[in-house]
C-alpha positions in Angstrom: -90.7 -19.4 -61.9 -88.9 -16.9 -60.2 -87.4 -17.1 -56.6 -86.7 -14.6 -54.2 -83.4 -14.7 -52.4 -81.4 -13.0 -49.8 -77.8 -12.8 -50.2 -75.8 -12.7 -47.0 -72.2 -11.5 -47.2 -69.9 -11.5 -43.9 -66.8 -9.6 -43.0 -64.9 -11.3 -40.7 -62.9 -9.1 -37.8 -59.6 -10.2 -36.8 -59.0 -8.9 -33.1 -55.6 -9.3 -31.5 -53.5 -8.1 -28.7 -49.8 -7.8 -28.7 -47.1 -7.7 -25.9 -44.3 -5.5 -27.3 -41.1 -4.1 -26.2 -37.9 -2.6 -27.4 -34.7 -1.1 -25.9 -37.0 2.0 -24.7 -40.5 0.7 -23.8 -42.5 -2.4 -22.9 -46.3 -2.6 -22.9 -47.7 -5.0 -20.4 -51.1 -7.1 -20.6 -53.7 -6.5 -22.9 -55.5 -8.7 -25.2 -58.8 -9.3 -27.2 -60.4 -11.9 -29.4 -61.3 -15.6 -29.5 -58.0 -17.4 -29.1 -54.5 -18.1 -29.7 -51.0 -16.9 -29.0 -48.1 -16.2 -31.3 -44.7 -14.4 -31.0 -42.6 -12.7 -33.4 -39.0 -10.7 -33.1 -36.2 -9.1 -35.2 -32.9 -7.4 -34.4 -34.9 -4.3 -33.3 -38.1 -5.4 -31.5 -39.7 -8.3 -29.9 -43.7 -8.8 -30.3 -45.8 -11.4 -28.3 -49.5 -11.5 -29.1 -52.3 -13.1 -27.3 -56.1 -13.7 -28.1 -58.7 -14.6 -26.3 -57.7 -13.5 -22.8 -58.5 -11.0 -20.1 -57.1 -7.7 -20.7 -55.2 -5.9 -18.2 -55.5 -9.1 -16.1 -53.9 -8.0 -12.6 -55.4 -8.2 -9.2 -53.8 -7.5 -6.3 -53.9 -6.5 -2.6 -51.6 -5.4 0.3 -50.5 -9.2 0.4 -50.7 -10.6 -2.8 -51.0 -10.0 -6.7 -52.4 -12.3 -9.2 -51.2 -11.8 -13.0 -54.1 -13.2 -15.3 -53.8 -14.7 -18.6 -51.3 -16.8 -20.5 -48.9 -14.2 -21.1 -49.1 -12.9 -17.4 -48.7 -16.4 -16.1 -45.1 -16.7 -17.7 -43.7 -14.0 -15.8 -41.3 -14.6 -12.8 -42.4 -14.3 -9.0 -41.1 -11.1 -7.4 -38.2 -12.0 -5.5 -38.0 -12.0 -1.6 -36.1 -8.9 -0.2 -32.2 -9.5 -0.2 -30.0 -9.6 2.8 -28.0 -6.5 3.7 -25.8 -6.1 6.4 -22.7 -4.5 7.9 -20.7 -7.8 8.5 -19.3 -7.5 12.2 -20.9 -4.2 12.4 -17.5 -2.5 11.4 -17.9 -1.5 7.4 -17.8 2.2 7.1 -17.6 2.4 3.4 -19.4 -1.1 2.2 -22.3 -3.3 2.9 -22.6 -6.8 2.0 -25.4 -7.7 -0.4 -26.9 -11.5 -0.9 -29.6 -12.1 -3.3 -32.6 -14.3 -2.1 -33.2 -16.7 -5.4 -35.2 -19.4 -3.5 -38.3 -18.9 -5.6 -36.8 -18.5 -9.2 -35.6 -20.6 -12.0 -32.1 -21.0 -12.5 -31.7 -18.8 -15.6 -32.9 -15.9 -13.8 -30.8 -12.7 -13.6 -31.4 -9.7 -11.2 -30.6 -6.1 -11.1 -30.5 -4.3 -7.5 -31.4 -1.0 -6.6 -29.7 1.1 -3.9 -31.1 4.1 -2.3 -30.6 6.3 1.0 -34.2 7.9 0.8 -36.7 5.1 0.2 -36.2 5.2 -3.5 -37.1 8.8 -4.1 -33.7 8.7 -6.0 -31.5 5.5 -6.5 -28.6 4.0 -8.4 -28.1 0.5 -9.9 -25.7 -2.0 -8.4 -22.6 -2.6 -10.9 -20.8 -5.7 -11.1 -17.5 -4.4 -9.6 -19.6 -3.3 -6.6 -19.7 0.1 -7.4 -22.8 2.2 -8.0 -24.1 3.8 -11.3 -27.3 4.9 -13.0 -27.5 2.0 -15.6 -29.0 -1.4 -14.3 -27.1 -4.4 -14.7 -28.5 -7.8 -14.7 -26.6 -10.6 -13.8 -27.1 -14.2 -12.4 -27.4 -15.5 -9.1 -23.9 -16.7 -9.1 -22.2 -13.6 -10.7 -23.9 -11.5 -7.7 -21.9 -13.8 -5.5 -24.2 -16.4 -5.0 -24.6 -17.4 -1.2 -21.4 -15.5 -0.3 -23.0 -12.1 -1.9 -21.1 -9.2 -3.0 -20.0 -6.1 -1.1 -21.6 -2.9 -2.3 -18.5 -0.4 -2.2 -17.9 3.5 -2.1 -20.6 4.4 0.4 -20.7 6.8 2.7 -19.8 6.5 6.3 -22.7 6.8 9.0 -25.5 6.3 6.6 -28.5 3.9 6.2 -28.9 1.8 2.7 -31.8 0.6 1.3 -31.6 -2.3 -1.5 -34.1 -4.1 -3.3 -33.9 -6.7 -6.6 -36.1 -7.5 -9.5 -35.7 -10.5 -11.5 -36.1 -11.5 -15.0 -35.5 -14.8 -17.4 -36.0 -13.8 -20.8 -38.0 -11.1 -22.3 -41.5 -10.0 -20.9 -40.6 -11.6 -17.4 -39.2 -8.9 -15.5 -40.8 -8.8 -12.3 -41.7 -5.8 -9.6 -39.2 -4.8 -7.1 -38.7 -6.8 -4.2 -39.3 -5.3 -0.6 -36.4 -3.4 0.5 -33.5 -4.6 3.1 -31.8 -1.9 5.1 -28.3 -1.7 6.8 -26.3 0.9 8.0 -22.4 2.0 7.5 -20.6 3.1 10.7 -17.9 5.8 11.1 -14.1 4.9 10.5 -12.5 4.3 13.9 -8.8 3.6 15.1 -8.0 3.3 18.8 -4.3 2.9 20.0 -2.5 2.8 23.3 1.0 2.2 24.9 1.4 1.5 28.7 3.1 2.4 30.8 4.4 5.8 29.8 7.9 5.5 31.3 10.1 2.5 32.0 13.6 2.4 33.7 16.2 -0.1 32.8 18.4 0.1 36.0 22.0 -0.4 35.8 23.6 -1.1 32.7 26.4 -3.5 33.6 29.6 -3.8 31.4 29.3 -7.0 29.2 25.7 -7.6 30.3 22.7 -7.4 28.3 20.3 -5.7 30.4 16.4 -5.8 29.5 13.8 -3.2 30.6 10.2 -4.0 32.2 7.6 -4.7 29.6 5.3 -2.3 27.4 1.9 -3.3 26.7 0.8 -2.0 22.9 -2.7 -2.1 21.6 -4.4 -1.2 18.4 -8.0 -1.6 17.0 -9.3 -0.3 13.8 -12.1 -1.0 11.1 -9.9 0.2 8.0 -10.5 -1.7 5.3 -6.5 -2.1 4.8 -5.9 -2.5 8.7 -3.3 -0.4 10.6 0.2 -0.3 12.1 2.1 1.0 15.2 5.3 2.7 14.1 8.4 3.7 16.5 10.8 6.1 16.5 13.4 7.6 18.8 14.6 11.3 19.7 18.3 10.2 19.8 18.8 7.0 18.0 20.0 5.1 21.0 20.5 5.8 24.8 22.2 9.3 25.2 24.0 10.9 28.1 24.3 14.5 27.8 26.6 14.4 31.0 29.1 12.1 29.3 28.1 13.4 26.0 27.9 9.8 24.7 25.0 7.6 22.7 24.8 4.1 23.0 23.6 3.7 19.5 20.7 1.8 18.7 21.6 -1.5 16.6 20.0 -4.5 14.6 21.4 -7.9 15.8 22.3 -10.1 18.7 23.5 -7.6 21.7 25.2 -10.5 23.3 27.8 -10.6 20.2 28.5 -6.8 20.5 30.7 -4.7 23.0 27.8 -1.9 22.9 24.4 -1.4 21.7 20.7 -0.6 22.4 17.6 -2.0 20.7 14.0 -3.0 20.9 12.1 -6.3 20.6 8.5 -7.1 20.6 6.5 -10.3 21.4 3.4 -12.3 22.0 1.0 -10.6 19.3 -2.5 -11.4 19.7 -5.9 -10.3 18.6 -9.7 -10.5 19.4 -10.6 -10.7 16.0 -9.6 -9.9 12.4 -5.8 -9.3 11.7 -3.5 -11.3 12.2 -1.2 -8.7 14.4 2.2 -9.2 12.8 5.6 -8.1 14.3 8.1 -6.5 11.8 10.7 -9.1 11.4 13.5 -6.9 12.7 11.8 -6.7 15.9 10.6 -10.3 16.2 13.9 -11.5 17.6 14.2 -13.7 20.9 16.7 -13.7 23.6 19.5 -10.7 23.0 18.3 -10.2 19.4 16.8 -6.5 18.8 15.9 -4.0 16.0 17.1 -0.9 15.8 15.3 2.5 15.8 16.1 5.7 14.5 14.8 9.1 14.4 12.6 8.4 11.7 9.4 6.3 12.0 9.9 2.8 11.3 7.0 0.1 11.3 6.8 -2.1 14.5 3.6 -4.0 14.5 1.0 -4.1 11.7 -2.5 -5.8 10.4 -3.2 -5.7 6.7 -6.9 -6.2 7.8 -9.1 -4.8 10.1 -8.4 -5.7 13.5 -10.1 -5.7 17.1 -8.0 -5.6 20.4 -4.7 -6.2 18.5 -2.0 -6.6 21.4 1.6 -7.1 21.7 4.3 -6.9 24.4 7.7 -4.6 23.8 11.1 -4.6 25.6 14.2 -2.5 25.3 17.4 -4.1 25.9 21.1 -2.6 26.1 24.7 -3.7 26.6 27.8 -2.0 27.4 31.4 -2.2 27.7 34.2 -1.2 30.1 34.8 1.6 27.6 31.3 3.1 27.5 31.7 6.4 29.6 29.7 5.9 33.0 26.8 8.2 33.8 23.4 8.3 35.4 21.5 9.9 32.7 21.3 7.5 29.5 18.2 7.7 28.1 15.9 7.6 25.1 12.5 9.1 24.3 10.7 6.4 22.2 7.4 7.6 20.4 5.0 5.1 19.2 2.5 6.1 16.4 -0.8 4.3 15.6 -2.1 4.6 12.0 -4.9 3.0 10.0 -5.2 2.4 6.4 -8.4 3.6 5.2 
């Protein structure tokens, strides 16, 4: 008996999707097939595959984004905008950046883009706070944690924008966050001396005579602060009539027969500083510092300072051998300088 038959052969097709990346490219979100995931890597590539999930699985609006599928679901949330600030509104060449890591796992790393034109062009923040063309990924703590990091080398009087992205291993790089903005200010220094003229009165032999006080003021936002310098025209009290100079000295005038010097006291500031008197002028009672025709640092601050102020006096002593005259005088010049 003969039997008729039908031979059926089958061809099984394997459909797959891969999620791949190298140093030069990354392909995001595509997949086909019934089910399954896998991954592989070598020294030159990484491959992550998925079967049986929606391809190109991204849905978004102006307020949210949903990434569908097993691979997309493993990606990090887009970080919130960082904090970008000008400290006490005195930074002229830097801004303070603090990353907001509240939504990310502890092994997340971040890079920071900085721009002045809505990211038409931009630079990347480097580990030392400078800007360059290569992205640098670091942990939250490496970027300064809650204290943040100064972005340095910026232009003054300029508005900057900063935004961050995050990653935690391969295939997890996020979109960039919303941008934070802040502006640098112009470099500034203000300086004053009041009054412009003081009279010491009669110089009595054997007595230390003090002048009325001078008020000195200095404010600057310079990163390295500033200083007030002092110098004189004659290096002491000079009389053209007597052709004699009561020379400027450093020391205790009460132990000398003749001498002239300057003394400072009561340094204060509203913020920053501190305002510090040079030790040779910080004496009390009759102890003074000498002045010369070369500028000498009088009072200074190593940091930005607001409303730094101090009081200054001149003091002199003469002897019976000092030629009498009514025109003894000195022209003292005070200079204010900032270390930008």
